[in-house]
C-alpha positions as CSV (number, residue, x, y, z in Angstrom):
1,X,0.0,0.0,0.0
2,X,1.3,3.4,-0.8
3,X,2.4,5.7,2.0
4,X,1.0,8.8,0.5
5,X,-2.5,8.0,-0.7
6,X,-3.5,4.6,0.5
7,X,-3.7,3.1,-3.0
8,X,-2.9,-0.6,-3.0
9,X,-0.1,-1.7,-5.3
10,X,3.7,-1.8,-5.3
11,X,6.7,-0.4,-7.1
12,X,8.2,-2.4,-9.9
13,X,11.6,-2.3,-11.5
14,X,11.5,-1.6,-15.3
15,X,14.2,-1.5,-18.0
16,X,13.3,0.8,-20.9
17,X,13.3,-1.0,-24.2
18,X,14.2,2.3,-25.9
19,X,17.1,3.7,-23.9
20,X,18.0,0.7,-21.7
21,X,17.9,2.6,-18.4
22,X,16.5,1.2,-15.2
23,X,13.7,3.0,-13.3
24,X,11.0,2.2,-10.8
25,X,7.3,2.9,-11.4
26,X,4.2,2.5,-9.2
27,X,1.9,-0.3,-10.4
28,X,-1.6,-0.1,-8.8
29,X,-3.4,-3.4,-8.1
30,X,-6.6,-1.9,-9.6
31,X,-5.2,-1.2,-13.0
32,X,-2.3,-3.6,-13.7
33,X,-2.4,-3.2,-17.5
34,X,-1.8,0.5,-17.9
35,X,1.2,1.7,-20.0
36,X,4.5,2.7,-18.3
37,X,6.4,5.8,-19.3
38,X,10.2,5.9,-19.0
39,X,11.4,8.6,-16.7
40,X,14.5,9.3,-18.8
41,X,13.5,9.3,-22.5
42,X,9.7,9.5,-22.1
43,X,9.1,6.4,-24.2
44,X,5.8,4.7,-23.4
45,X,5.6,1.0,-23.4
46,X,3.5,-1.9,-21.9
47,X,4.7,-3.9,-19.0
48,X,4.2,-7.7,-18.7
49,X,0.8,-7.2,-17.0
50,X,-0.6,-5.3,-20.0
51,X,0.6,-8.0,-22.4
52,X,-1.3,-10.8,-20.6
53,X,-4.7,-11.6,-21.9
54,X,-7.4,-10.1,-19.8
55,X,-9.5,-12.4,-17.7
56,X,-13.1,-12.4,-18.9
57,X,-15.7,-12.1,-16.2
58,X,-17.4,-15.4,-15.5
59,X,-20.8,-15.6,-17.3
60,X,-23.7,-15.9,-14.9
61,X,-25.0,-19.4,-14.7
62,X,-28.1,-19.9,-16.8
63,X,-31.1,-21.2,-14.7
64,X,-32.0,-24.7,-15.5
65,X,-35.0,-25.0,-17.7
66,X,-37.9,-26.8,-16.0
67,X,-38.7,-30.2,-17.3
68,X,-41.5,-30.2,-19.8
69,X,-44.5,-32.1,-18.5
70,X,-45.4,-35.3,-20.3
71,X,-48.2,-34.9,-22.7
72,X,-51.4,-36.6,-21.4
73,X,-52.7,-39.4,-23.5
74,X,-56.1,-39.0,-25.0
75,X,-58.5,-41.6,-23.7
76,X,-61.7,-42.4,-25.7
């Protein structure tokens, strides 16, 4: 949890693919897939969390359809 604002997350170490410099950036738990901007060259890139496929929310279970009643036989 951050000291300043109470936002949950942590700092992660990144290496810029453009300039190769190492820097740290805050990664909030609520939005793990946002882009990271290099502090040195301002190059914007995606971290490994942004490259992962997003988990689709589970579809609500469809209610079971009631069994159809047997058709009554016609008696003469």
